[in-house]
Each structure stands twice: as structure tokens, then as C-alpha cells.
N, CA, C, O and CB atoms as a CASP TS submission, in Angstrom:
PFRMAT TS
TARGET T0000
AUTHOR 0000-0000-0000
METHOD Language model
MODEL 1
PARENT N/A
ATOM      1  N   MET     1       0.845  -1.185   0.000  1.00  0.00           N
ATOM      2  CA  MET     1       0.000   0.000   0.000  1.00  0.00           C
ATOM      3  C   MET     1       0.886   1.242   0.000  1.00  0.00           C
ATOM      4  O   MET     1       1.775   1.369   0.841  1.00  0.00           O
ATOM      5  CB  MET     1      -0.959   0.002   1.223  1.00  0.00           C
ATOM      6  N   GLN     2       0.651   2.144  -0.925  1.00  0.00           N
ATOM      7  CA  GLN     2       1.429   3.377  -1.011  1.00  0.00           C
ATOM      8  C   GLN     2       0.644   4.503  -0.351  1.00  0.00           C
ATOM      9  O   GLN     2      -0.582   4.574  -0.445  1.00  0.00           O
ATOM     10  CB  GLN     2       1.764   3.728  -2.491  1.00  0.00           C
ATOM     11  N   THR     3       1.383   5.373   0.314  1.00  0.00           N
ATOM     12  CA  THR     3       0.747   6.545   0.915  1.00  0.00           C
ATOM     13  C   THR     3       1.144   7.775   0.125  1.00  0.00           C
ATOM     14  O   THR     3       2.278   7.877  -0.343  1.00  0.00           O
ATOM     15  CB  THR     3       1.142   6.700   2.411  1.00  0.00           C
ATOM     16  N   ALA     4       0.238   8.688  -0.023  1.00  0.00           N
ATOM     17  CA  ALA     4       0.507   9.938  -0.743  1.00  0.00           C
ATOM     18  C   ALA     4       1.028  10.981   0.229  1.00  0.00           C
ATOM     19  O   ALA     4       0.547  11.090   1.356  1.00  0.00           O
ATOM     20  CB  ALA     4      -0.768  10.455  -1.461  1.00  0.00           C
ATOM     21  N   SER     5       2.004  11.736  -0.211  1.00  0.00           N
ATOM     22  CA  SER     5       2.577  12.785   0.627  1.00  0.00           C
ATOM     23  C   SER     5       2.541  14.103  -0.126  1.00  0.00           C
ATOM     24  O   SER     5       2.794  14.146  -1.330  1.00  0.00           O
ATOM     25  CB  SER     5       4.027  12.433   1.047  1.00  0.00           C
ATOM     26  N   LEU     6       2.232  15.155   0.568  1.00  0.00           N
ATOM     27  CA  LEU     6       2.227  16.481  -0.030  1.00  0.00           C
ATOM     28  C   LEU     6       3.612  17.105  -0.041  1.00  0.00           C
ATOM     29  O   LEU     6       3.851  18.078  -0.757  1.00  0.00           O
ATOM     30  CB  LEU     6       1.267  17.380   0.708  1.00  0.00           C
ATOM     31  N   ILE     7       4.527  16.552   0.748  1.00  0.00           N
ATOM     32  CA  ILE     7       5.886  17.097   0.845  1.00  0.00           C
ATOM     33  C   ILE     7       6.839  16.127   0.165  1.00  0.00           C
ATOM     34  O   ILE     7       6.962  14.973   0.576  1.00  0.00           O
ATOM     35  CB  ILE     7       6.304  17.339   2.339  1.00  0.00           C
ATOM     36  N   ASN     8       7.498  16.591  -0.853  1.00  0.00           N
ATOM     37  CA  ASN     8       8.498  15.783  -1.551  1.00  0.00           C
ATOM     38  C   ASN     8       9.827  16.513  -1.506  1.00  0.00           C
ATOM     39  O   ASN     8       9.901  17.708  -1.790  1.00  0.00           O
ATOM     40  CB  ASN     8       8.072  15.497  -3.024  1.00  0.00           C
ATOM     41  N   LEU     9      10.872  15.791  -1.149  1.00  0.00           N
ATOM     42  CA  LEU     9      12.216  16.369  -1.144  1.00  0.00           C
ATOM     43  C   LEU     9      12.812  16.237  -2.527  1.00  0.00           C
ATOM     44  O   LEU     9      12.647  15.212  -3.188  1.00  0.00           O
ATOM     45  CB  LEU     9      13.122  15.683  -0.089  1.00  0.00           C
ATOM     46  N   ASP    10      13.500  17.265  -2.962  1.00  0.00           N
ATOM     47  CA  ASP    10      14.146  17.247  -4.261  1.00  0.00           C
ATOM     48  C   ASP    10      15.589  16.790  -4.071  1.00  0.00           C
ATOM     49  O   ASP    10      16.418  17.560  -3.587  1.00  0.00           O
ATOM     50  CB  ASP    10      14.081  18.647  -4.945  1.00  0.00           C
ATOM     51  N   PRO    11      15.897  15.572  -4.437  1.00  0.00           N
ATOM     52  CA  PRO    11      17.271  15.088  -4.213  1.00  0.00           C
ATOM     53  C   PRO    11      18.284  15.735  -5.161  1.00  0.00           C
ATOM     54  O   PRO    11      19.488  15.647  -4.919  1.00  0.00           O
ATOM     55  CB  PRO    11      17.320  13.573  -4.377  1.00  0.00           C
ATOM     56  N   ALA    12      17.822  16.380  -6.231  1.00  0.00           N
ATOM     57  CA  ALA    12      18.743  16.970  -7.196  1.00  0.00           C
ATOM     58  C   ALA    12      19.220  18.356  -6.800  1.00  0.00           C
ATOM     59  O   ALA    12      20.173  18.871  -7.385  1.00  0.00           O
ATOM     60  CB  ALA    12      18.093  17.036  -8.540  1.00  0.00           C
ATOM     61  N   SER    13      18.575  18.966  -5.816  1.00  0.00           N
ATOM     62  CA  SER    13      18.964  20.340  -5.460  1.00  0.00           C
ATOM     63  C   SER    13      20.266  20.334  -4.665  1.00  0.00           C
ATOM     64  O   SER    13      20.469  19.509  -3.774  1.00  0.00           O
ATOM     65  CB  SER    13      17.843  21.034  -4.642  1.00  0.00           C
ATOM     66  N   GLU    14      21.125  21.257  -5.005  1.00  0.00           N
ATOM     67  CA  GLU    14      22.409  21.409  -4.326  1.00  0.00           C
ATOM     68  C   GLU    14      22.315  22.605  -3.393  1.00  0.00           C
ATOM     69  O   GLU    14      22.393  23.749  -3.840  1.00  0.00           O
ATOM     70  CB  GLU    14      23.579  21.585  -5.348  1.00  0.00           C
ATOM     71  N   TYR    15      22.150  22.352  -2.109  1.00  0.00           N
ATOM     72  CA  TYR    15      22.006  23.448  -1.164  1.00  0.00           C
ATOM     73  C   TYR    15      23.321  24.179  -0.952  1.00  0.00           C
ATOM     74  O   TYR    15      23.314  25.365  -0.623  1.00  0.00           O
ATOM     75  CB  TYR    15      21.481  22.934   0.159  1.00  0.00           C
ATOM     76  N   GLY    16      24.434  23.512  -1.130  1.00  0.00           N
ATOM     77  CA  GLY    16      25.730  24.158  -0.972  1.00  0.00           C
ATOM     78  C   GLY    16      25.960  25.236  -2.025  1.00  0.00           C
ATOM     79  O   GLY    16      26.550  26.274  -1.722  1.00  0.00           O
ATOM     80  N   LEU    17      25.510  25.011  -3.243  1.00  0.00           N
ATOM     81  CA  LEU    17      25.691  26.000  -4.302  1.00  0.00           C
ATOM     82  C   LEU    17      24.776  27.197  -4.109  1.00  0.00           C
ATOM     83  O   LEU    17      25.114  28.300  -4.539  1.00  0.00           O
ATOM     84  CB  LEU    17      25.439  25.371  -5.661  1.00  0.00           C
ATOM     85  N   GLN    18      23.628  27.010  -3.475  1.00  0.00           N
ATOM     86  CA  GLN    18      22.701  28.109  -3.257  1.00  0.00           C
ATOM     87  C   GLN    18      23.220  29.088  -2.212  1.00  0.00           C
ATOM     88  O   GLN    18      22.804  30.246  -2.196  1.00  0.00           O
ATOM     89  CB  GLN    18      21.350  27.574  -2.836  1.00  0.00           C
ATOM     90  N   GLU    19      24.104  28.651  -1.358  1.00  0.00           N
ATOM     91  CA  GLU    19      24.625  29.510  -0.292  1.00  0.00           C
ATOM     92  C   GLU    19      25.857  30.298  -0.724  1.00  0.00           C
ATOM     93  O   GLU    19      26.275  31.204  -0.003  1.00  0.00           O
ATOM     94  CB  GLU    19      24.961  28.675   0.925  1.00  0.00           C
ATOM     95  N   VAL    20      26.441  29.994  -1.849  1.00  0.00           N
ATOM     96  CA  VAL    20      27.675  30.638  -2.281  1.00  0.00           C
ATOM     97  C   VAL    20      27.424  32.087  -2.688  1.00  0.00           C
ATOM     98  O   VAL    20      28.232  32.957  -2.366  1.00  0.00           O
ATOM     99  CB  VAL    20      28.300  29.864  -3.444  1.00  0.00           C
ATOM    100  N   GLY    21      26.331  32.366  -3.382  1.00  0.00           N
ATOM    101  CA  GLY    21      26.031  33.722  -3.862  1.00  0.00           C
ATOM    102  C   GLY    21      25.980  34.758  -2.753  1.00  0.00           C
ATOM    103  O   GLY    21      26.689  35.762  -2.832  1.00  0.00           O
ATOM    104  N   PRO    22      25.158  34.551  -1.707  1.00  0.00           N
ATOM    105  CA  PRO    22      25.121  35.537  -0.618  1.00  0.00           C
ATOM    106  C   PRO    22      26.455  35.701   0.105  1.00  0.00           C
ATOM    107  O   PRO    22      26.775  36.792   0.579  1.00  0.00           O
ATOM    108  CB  PRO    22      24.068  35.147   0.379  1.00  0.00           C
ATOM    109  N   ILE    23      27.228  34.631   0.192  1.00  0.00           N
ATOM    110  CA  ILE    23      28.537  34.726   0.850  1.00  0.00           C
ATOM    111  C   ILE    23      29.479  35.599   0.027  1.00  0.00           C
ATOM    112  O   ILE    23      30.232  36.397   0.586  1.00  0.00           O
ATOM    113  CB  ILE    23      29.151  33.319   1.056  1.00  0.00           C
ATOM    114  N   ILE    24      29.444  35.455  -1.295  1.00  0.00           N
ATOM    115  CA  ILE    24      30.298  36.273  -2.164  1.00  0.00           C
ATOM    116  C   ILE    24      29.881  37.738  -2.100  1.00  0.00           C
ATOM    117  O   ILE    24      30.735  38.625  -2.068  1.00  0.00           O
ATOM    118  CB  ILE    24      30.237  35.767  -3.621  1.00  0.00           C
ATOM    119  N   VAL    25      28.589  37.997  -2.081  1.00  0.00           N
ATOM    120  CA  VAL    25      28.099  39.380  -1.985  1.00  0.00           C
ATOM    121  C   VAL    25      28.515  39.999  -0.653  1.00  0.00           C
ATOM    122  O   VAL    25      28.968  41.143  -0.617  1.00  0.00           O
ATOM    123  CB  VAL    25      26.556  39.428  -2.138  1.00  0.00           C
ATOM    124  N   ALA    26      28.366  39.258   0.433  1.00  0.00           N
ATOM    125  CA  ALA    26      28.758  39.766   1.754  1.00  0.00           C
ATOM    126  C   ALA    26      30.263  40.015   1.825  1.00  0.00           C
ATOM    127  O   ALA    26      30.703  41.008   2.405  1.00  0.00           O
ATOM    128  CB  ALA    26      28.337  38.778   2.856  1.00  0.00           C
ATOM    129  N   LEU    27      31.042  39.130   1.245  1.00  0.00           N
ATOM    130  CA  LEU    27      32.494  39.304   1.238  1.00  0.00           C
ATOM    131  C   LEU    27      32.897  40.530   0.427  1.00  0.00           C
ATOM    132  O   LEU    27      33.790  41.275   0.831  1.00  0.00           O
ATOM    133  CB  LEU    27      33.178  38.056   0.675  1.00  0.00           C
ATOM    134  N   GLY    28      32.248  40.742  -0.709  1.00  0.00           N
ATOM    135  CA  GLY    28      32.512  41.942  -1.503  1.00  0.00           C
ATOM    136  C   GLY    28      32.154  43.208  -0.752  1.00  0.00           C
ATOM    137  O   GLY    28      32.864  44.210  -0.843  1.00  0.00           O
ATOM    138  N   PHE    29      31.050  43.170  -0.008  1.00  0.00           N
ATOM    139  CA  PHE    29      30.623  44.318   0.802  1.00  0.00           C
ATOM    140  C   PHE    29      31.671  44.643   1.864  1.00  0.00           C
ATOM    141  O   PHE    29      32.034  45.805   2.043  1.00  0.00           O
ATOM    142  CB  PHE    29      29.256  44.037   1.471  1.00  0.00           C
ATOM    143  N   VAL    30      32.152  43.633   2.557  1.00  0.00           N
ATOM    144  CA  VAL    30      33.157  43.846   3.613  1.00  0.00           C
ATOM    145  C   VAL    30      34.469  44.357   3.021  1.00  0.00           C
ATOM    146  O   VAL    30      35.109  45.239   3.595  1.00  0.00           O
ATOM    147  CB  VAL    30      33.406  42.536   4.396  1.00  0.00           C
ATOM    148  N   ILE    31      34.869  43.807   1.877  1.00  0.00           N
ATOM    149  CA  ILE    31      36.113  44.261   1.236  1.00  0.00           C
ATOM    150  C   ILE    31      35.985  45.712   0.776  1.00  0.00           C
ATOM    151  O   ILE    31      36.929  46.491   0.914  1.00  0.00           O
ATOM    152  CB  ILE    31      36.468  43.353   0.035  1.00  0.00           C
ATOM    153  N   ALA    32      34.820  46.080   0.228  1.00  0.00           N
ATOM    154  CA  ALA    32      34.618  47.459  -0.225  1.00  0.00           C
ATOM    155  C   ALA    32      34.666  48.434   0.943  1.00  0.00           C
ATOM    156  O   ALA    32      35.299  49.485   0.842  1.00  0.00           O
ATOM    157  CB  ALA    32      33.282  47.591  -0.961  1.00  0.00           C
ATOM    158  N   LEU    33      34.011  48.105   2.043  1.00  0.00           N
ATOM    159  CA  LEU    33      34.039  48.992   3.215  1.00  0.00           C
ATOM    160  C   LEU    33      35.439  49.088   3.805  1.00  0.00           C
ATOM    161  O   LEU    33      35.868  50.163   4.223  1.00  0.00           O
ATOM    162  CB  LEU    33      33.058  48.497   4.284  1.00  0.00           C
ATOM    163  N   GLY    34      36.147  47.972   3.840  1.00  0.00           N
ATOM    164  CA  GLY    34      37.522  47.984   4.340  1.00  0.00           C
ATOM    165  C   GLY    34      38.435  48.808   3.453  1.00  0.00           C
ATOM    166  O   GLY    34      39.324  49.502   3.946  1.00  0.00           O
ATOM    167  N   GLY    35      38.219  48.736   2.139  1.00  0.00           N
ATOM    168  CA  GLY    35      39.031  49.523   1.217  1.00  0.00           C
ATOM    169  C   GLY    35      38.799  51.015   1.369  1.00  0.00           C
ATOM    170  O   GLY    35      39.741  51.805   1.317  1.00  0.00           O
ATOM    171  N   VAL    36      37.535  51.401   1.559  1.00  0.00           N
ATOM    172  CA  VAL    36      37.228  52.825   1.767  1.00  0.00           C
ATOM    173  C   VAL    36      37.817  53.301   3.088  1.00  0.00           C
ATOM    174  O   VAL    36      38.336  54.415   3.170  1.00  0.00           O
ATOM    175  CB  VAL    36      35.696  53.069   1.745  1.00  0.00           C
ATOM    176  N   THR    37      37.744  52.486   4.103  1.00  0.00           N
ATOM    177  CA  THR    37      38.322  52.863   5.408  1.00  0.00           C
ATOM    178  C   THR    37      39.836  53.006   5.303  1.00  0.00           C
ATOM    179  O   THR    37      40.408  53.953   5.843  1.00  0.00           O
ATOM    180  CB  THR    37      37.964  51.812   6.491  1.00  0.00           C
ATOM    181  N   ALA    38      40.485  52.075   4.614  1.00  0.00           N
ATOM    182  CA  ALA    38      41.941  52.167   4.438  1.00  0.00           C
ATOM    183  C   ALA    38      42.322  53.400   3.627  1.00  0.00           C
ATOM    184  O   ALA    38      43.293  54.082   3.952  1.00  0.00           O
ATOM    185  CB  ALA    38      42.478  50.904   3.750  1.00  0.00           C
ATOM    186  N   ALA    39      41.562  53.688   2.573  1.00  0.00           N
ATOM    187  CA  ALA    39      41.838  54.879   1.759  1.00  0.00           C
ATOM    188  C   ALA    39      41.650  56.152   2.578  1.00  0.00           C
ATOM    189  O   ALA    39      42.416  57.104   2.431  1.00  0.00           O
ATOM    190  CB  ALA    39      40.925  54.911   0.519  1.00  0.00           C
ATOM    191  N   ALA    40      40.641  56.173   3.434  1.00  0.00           N
ATOM    192  CA  ALA    40      40.404  57.355   4.272  1.00  0.00           C
ATOM    193  C   ALA    40      41.562  57.578   5.235  1.00  0.00           C
ATOM    194  O   ALA    40      41.990  58.714   5.441  1.00  0.00           O
ATOM    195  CB  ALA    40      39.088  57.207   5.056  1.00  0.00           C
ATOM    196  N   ILE    41      42.065  56.512   5.819  1.00  0.00           N
ATOM    197  CA  ILE    41      43.196  56.639   6.748  1.00  0.00           C
ATOM    198  C   ILE    41      44.445  57.103   6.004  1.00  0.00           C
ATOM    199  O   ILE    41      45.215  57.909   6.526  1.00  0.00           O
ATOM    200  CB  ILE    41      43.469  55.295   7.465  1.00  0.00           C
ATOM    201  N   ILE    42      44.650  56.597   4.783  1.00  0.00           N
ATOM    202  CA  ILE    42      45.825  57.018   4.001  1.00  0.00           C
ATOM    203  C   ILE    42      45.713  58.485   3.605  1.00  0.00           C
ATOM    204  O   ILE    42      46.693  59.227   3.689  1.00  0.00           O
ATOM    205  CB  ILE    42      45.981  56.142   2.739  1.00  0.00           C
ATOM    206  N   LEU    43      44.522  58.911   3.172  1.00  0.00           N
ATOM    207  CA  LEU    43      44.348  60.294   2.717  1.00  0.00           C
ATOM    208  C   LEU    43      44.343  61.304   3.869  1.00  0.00           C
ATOM    209  O   LEU    43      44.956  62.367   3.769  1.00  0.00           O
ATOM    210  CB  LEU    43      43.056  60.414   1.932  1.00  0.00           C
ATOM    211  N   CYS    44      43.653  60.970   4.951  1.00  0.00           N
ATOM    212  CA  CYS    44      43.480  61.945   6.042  1.00  0.00           C
ATOM    213  C   CYS    44      44.495  61.787   7.167  1.00  0.00           C
ATOM    214  O   CYS    44      44.788  62.745   7.883  1.00  0.00           O
ATOM    215  CB  CYS    44      42.093  61.826   6.615  1.00  0.00           C
ATOM    216  N   GLY    45      45.018  60.605   7.319  1.00  0.00           N
ATOM    217  CA  GLY    45      45.909  60.337   8.447  1.00  0.00           C
ATOM    218  C   GLY    45      45.149  59.666   9.576  1.00  0.00           C
ATOM    219  O   GLY    45      43.936  59.824   9.717  1.00  0.00           O
ATOM    220  N   TRP    46      45.888  58.918  10.373  1.00  0.00           N
ATOM    221  CA  TRP    46      45.284  58.174  11.472  1.00  0.00           C
ATOM    222  C   TRP    46      44.661  59.130  12.488  1.00  0.00           C
ATOM    223  O   TRP    46      45.336  60.038  12.974  1.00  0.00           O
ATOM    224  CB  TRP    46      46.330  57.277  12.153  1.00  0.00           C
ATOM    225  N   GLY    47      43.411  58.941  12.808  1.00  0.00           N
ATOM    226  CA  GLY    47      42.720  59.771  13.784  1.00  0.00           C
ATOM    227  C   GLY    47      42.123  61.047  13.220  1.00  0.00           C
ATOM    228  O   GLY    47      41.516  61.815  13.967  1.00  0.00           O
ATOM    229  N   HIS    48      42.276  61.296  11.934  1.00  0.00           N
ATOM    230  CA  HIS    48      41.767  62.526  11.338  1.00  0.00           C
ATOM    231  C   HIS    48      40.602  62.292  10.370  1.00  0.00           C
ATOM    232  O   HIS    48      40.221  63.201   9.632  1.00  0.00           O
ATOM    233  CB  HIS    48      42.883  63.233  10.620  1.00  0.00           C
ATOM    234  N   VAL    49      40.041  61.092  10.369  1.00  0.00           N
ATOM    235  CA  VAL    49      38.905  60.782   9.493  1.00  0.00           C
ATOM    236  C   VAL    49      37.616  61.151  10.222  1.00  0.00           C
ATOM    237  O   VAL    49      37.319  60.605  11.284  1.00  0.00           O
ATOM    238  CB  VAL    49      38.901  59.267   9.079  1.00  0.00           C
ATOM    239  N   LYS    50      36.858  62.075   9.648  1.00  0.00           N
ATOM    240  CA  LYS    50      35.574  62.449  10.243  1.00  0.00           C
ATOM    241  C   LYS    50      34.498  61.442   9.846  1.00  0.00           C
ATOM    242  O   LYS    50      33.747  60.969  10.699  1.00  0.00           O
ATOM    243  CB  LYS    50      35.162  63.876   9.809  1.00  0.00           C
ATOM    244  N   SER    51      34.421  61.112   8.556  1.00  0.00           N
ATOM    245  CA  SER    51      33.477  60.088   8.099  1.00  0.00           C
ATOM    246  C   SER    51      33.943  59.530   6.766  1.00  0.00           C
ATOM    247  O   SER    51      34.643  60.188   5.997  1.00  0.00           O
ATOM    248  CB  SER    51      32.042  60.664   7.975  1.00  0.00           C
ATOM    249  N   ALA    52      33.530  58.296   6.521  1.00  0.00           N
ATOM    250  CA  ALA    52      33.818  57.635   5.250  1.00  0.00           C
ATOM    251  C   ALA    52      32.637  56.731   4.937  1.00  0.00           C
ATOM    252  O   ALA    52      32.160  55.997   5.802  1.00  0.00           O
ATOM    253  CB  ALA    52      35.168  56.820   5.305  1.00  0.00           C
ATOM    254  N   GLY    53      32.170  56.788   3.701  1.00  0.00           N
ATOM    255  CA  GLY    53      31.023  55.974   3.342  1.00  0.00           C
ATOM    256  C   GLY    53      30.955  55.709   1.858  1.00  0.00           C
ATOM    257  O   GLY    53      31.670  56.320   1.063  1.00  0.00           O
ATOM    258  N   ILE    54      30.076  54.778   1.494  1.00  0.00           N
ATOM    259  CA  ILE    54      29.886  54.395   0.099  1.00  0.00           C
ATOM    260  C   ILE    54      28.434  54.628  -0.277  1.00  0.00           C
ATOM    261  O   ILE    54      27.527  54.223   0.449  1.00  0.00           O
ATOM    262  CB  ILE    54      30.288  52.912  -0.140  1.00  0.00           C
ATOM    263  N   ASN    55      28.211  55.286  -1.419  1.00  0.00           N
ATOM    264  CA  ASN    55      26.879  55.434  -1.986  1.00  0.00           C
ATOM    265  C   ASN    55      26.718  54.310  -2.999  1.00  0.00           C
ATOM    266  O   ASN    55      27.232  54.398  -4.114  1.00  0.00           O
ATOM    267  CB  ASN    55      26.668  56.860  -2.646  1.00  0.00           C
ATOM    268  N   TRP    56      26.011  53.260  -2.619  1.00  0.00           N
ATOM    269  CA  TRP    56      25.914  52.064  -3.452  1.00  0.00           C
ATOM    270  C   TRP    56      25.099  52.313  -4.719  1.00  0.00           C
ATOM    271  O   TRP    56      25.342  51.657  -5.732  1.00  0.00           O
ATOM    272  CB  TRP    56      25.296  50.925  -2.658  1.00  0.00           C
ATOM    273  N   SER    57      24.141  53.239  -4.694  1.00  0.00           N
ATOM    274  CA  SER    57      23.319  53.472  -5.882  1.00  0.00           C
ATOM    275  C   SER    57      24.097  54.196  -6.981  1.00  0.00           C
ATOM    276  O   SER    57      23.833  53.988  -8.165  1.00  0.00           O
ATOM    277  CB  SER    57      22.079  54.277  -5.510  1.00  0.00           C
ATOM    278  N   LYS    58      25.062  55.049  -6.594  1.00  0.00           N
ATOM    279  CA  LYS    58      25.869  55.794  -7.576  1.00  0.00           C
ATOM    280  C   LYS    58      27.279  55.232  -7.711  1.00  0.00           C
ATOM    281  O   LYS    58      28.057  55.725  -8.528  1.00  0.00           O
ATOM    282  CB  LYS    58      25.945  57.263  -7.184  1.00  0.00           C
ATOM    283  N   TRP    59      27.625  54.213  -6.930  1.00  0.00           N
ATOM    284  CA  TRP    59      28.951  53.616  -6.937  1.00  0.00           C
ATOM    285  C   TRP    59      30.046  54.645  -6.678  1.00  0.00           C
ATOM    286  O   TRP    59      31.047  54.696  -7.393  1.00  0.00           O
ATOM    287  CB  TRP    59      29.199  52.926  -8.257  1.00  0.00           C
ATOM    288  N   THR    60      29.840  55.473  -5.636  1.00  0.00           N
ATOM    289  CA  THR    60      30.836  56.465  -5.269  1.00  0.00           C
ATOM    290  C   THR    60      31.175  56.313  -3.799  1.00  0.00           C
ATOM    291  O   THR    60      30.393  55.775  -3.015  1.00  0.00           O
ATOM    292  CB  THR    60      30.337  57.892  -5.572  1.00  0.00           C
ATOM    293  N   ALA    61      32.356  56.798  -3.439  1.00  0.00           N
ATOM    294  CA  ALA    61      32.790  56.799  -2.054  1.00  0.00           C
ATOM    295  C   ALA    61      33.002  58.238  -1.617  1.00  0.00           C
ATOM    296  O   ALA    61      33.469  59.071  -2.394  1.00  0.00           O
ATOM    297  CB  ALA    61      34.083  55.961  -1.868  1.00  0.00           C
ATOM    298  N   GLU    62      32.656  58.524  -0.372  1.00  0.00           N
ATOM    299  CA  GLU    62      32.844  59.876   0.169  1.00  0.00           C
ATOM    300  C   GLU    62      33.678  59.785   1.427  1.00  0.00           C
ATOM    301  O   GLU    62      33.369  59.019   2.339  1.00  0.00           O
ATOM    302  CB  GLU    62      31.480  60.567   0.463  1.00  0.00           C
ATOM    303  N   ILE    63      34.738  60.575   1.468  1.00  0.00           N
ATOM    304  CA  ILE    63      35.644  60.610   2.622  1.00  0.00           C
ATOM    305  C   ILE    63      35.727  62.059   3.087  1.00  0.00           C
ATOM    306  O   ILE    63      36.020  62.959   2.301  1.00  0.00           O
ATOM    307  CB  ILE    63      37.079  60.036   2.262  1.00  0.00           C
ATOM    308  N   VAL    64      35.467  62.271   4.370  1.00  0.00           N
ATOM    309  CA  VAL    64      35.529  63.619   4.952  1.00  0.00           C
ATOM    310  C   VAL    64      36.591  63.610   6.045  1.00  0.00           C
ATOM    311  O   VAL    64      36.517  62.834   6.998  1.00  0.00           O
ATOM    312  CB  VAL    64      34.129  64.069   5.526  1.00  0.00           C
ATOM    313  N   CYS    65      37.585  64.491   5.890  1.00  0.00           N
ATOM    314  CA  CYS    65      38.651  64.623   6.894  1.00  0.00           C
ATOM    315  C   CYS    65      38.305  65.742   7.871  1.00  0.00           C
ATOM    316  O   CYS    65      37.488  66.611   7.570  1.00  0.00           O
ATOM    317  CB  CYS    65      40.025  64.902   6.215  1.00  0.00           C
ATOM    318  N   ARG    66      38.930  65.710   9.033  1.00  0.00           N
ATOM    319  CA  ARG    66      38.748  66.761  10.036  1.00  0.00           C
ATOM    320  C   ARG    66      39.591  67.963   9.705  1.00  0.00           C
ATOM    321  O   ARG    66      39.571  68.952  10.437  1.00  0.00           O
ATOM    322  CB  ARG    66      39.093  66.250  11.429  1.00  0.00           C
TER
END
């Protein structure tokens, strides 16, 4: 006797590959913020950075020194 189930697992799906995209995006985000912070310290000097940020919609970085 067979029973019908409404829940079927897809054995062909690769869950490991589905997680790679968000990890790459997050890593790129962290690298971009770290690069802007490093550039701000190089341009303004240690302790003289007022603010540093990235405008993601325009792909620009803004660094304000004291």
C-alpha cells in the first residue's frame, strides 16, 4: 500500500551552491568597506577621518577629513 505525501524532497537540489552567492556578496561588501576605510586613513591620516562611506546606488565613495 502506497501513501501519498504532499511534501516531496528534491534530491537533485544542491544546497551548498545556493549559499555561495550571498557569501560572495557579503564578502565583496566587507572588502569594499575595508578599502574605503583604508583609503580614508591614508588620505586623512590616522585619527583625522571624520566620516567615510559608500553610496551604493551611484557607486561612489565619500571621505571627509577633520
